[in-house]
N, C-alpha and C positions, 0 to 999 in steps of 0.2 A: 874722248872728245866728241861732242855732238854739234853739228852745224845745222842750224835751222834759220831760214831767212838769211839775214846778214850777220847773225850772232853765232859765236862759238862758245859753247858751254862745256866746262870741265866737270867730270864726275867720276864715278866708278861703276863697274858692272857687277851684277849679282845674278846667280842662277843662269849662267850662259848655257845655251843649248844650240843644237844645229838649226833650230827654227826661230830663235829669238833670245831675248834677254830681259832682265830687270836692270834698269839703270838708276843710279842715285845721282840726282842733280840738285843744284842750288835753286833752280827756277823750274816752274812747271812748263810743260809743252802740251798744247791742246790735243785731245783725242782726234785721231784721223789725220794728223799732220805727218807728212813724209819728211824724214830727216836723214842726214848722212852721219854715220857713226864710224869713228876710228878707234879701235881697241889697240892700246899700246901694250906690248907684251915683251918688255926687255929681258925677261928671265928665260925666254926661249932662244936657243942659238940659231935656229933656222930663219927667223924673221923677227922684225921689231914691231910691226903693226899689221892690223887687219882692217880693211875698209869695206863697209857694206852700206846699203840703204835699208831703211826700216820704216814701218808705219807704227805710230803711237796707238796702242790699244787702250791704255788708261794712264791716268796720272793721279797719284794719291799723296796727300800731305801726311807725313809720319812724324814721329818724335825722334827719328834717327838723324844721322849726319852723313851726307847732305840730306835735307828734309824731304825732298820729293822723290817718290819711287815711281818710275816711268816704265810701264810694260810695253815692249816693242816686239813686233814680228818682222823678221827679215823678209824684204820683198825684192832685194837685188843684191846678189853676191855671186861673183864669178867662181869658176871651179877652184882657182887658187885660194880664194878667201874661204870657201867651204872646206878645203883641205886643211887650212890653217886653223879654222875653228875646231875641226875634228881632232887635230893634234893637241890643241889647247885644252879641250875637255876630256881627252883621253879615249875618244871613240876609235 
């Protein structure tokens, strides 16, 4: 889930790393925009979600579903969020 302005967009994450992610969304988000991202991870027993803030680096229209690929860099994540991301990606 991505919160930008007053809107909440649903999508999915690709290429998650400790520093950022690729997000697939139904709508584009402008480069340079700061967004709030909530990763829902129901398959992990220790936690259900990870909340971070991120900056949009690029937005590309693709032929995939959802059609927009948004590259983001994490700019705000507390120690617990960082630990959860590391557990999720197997670091």
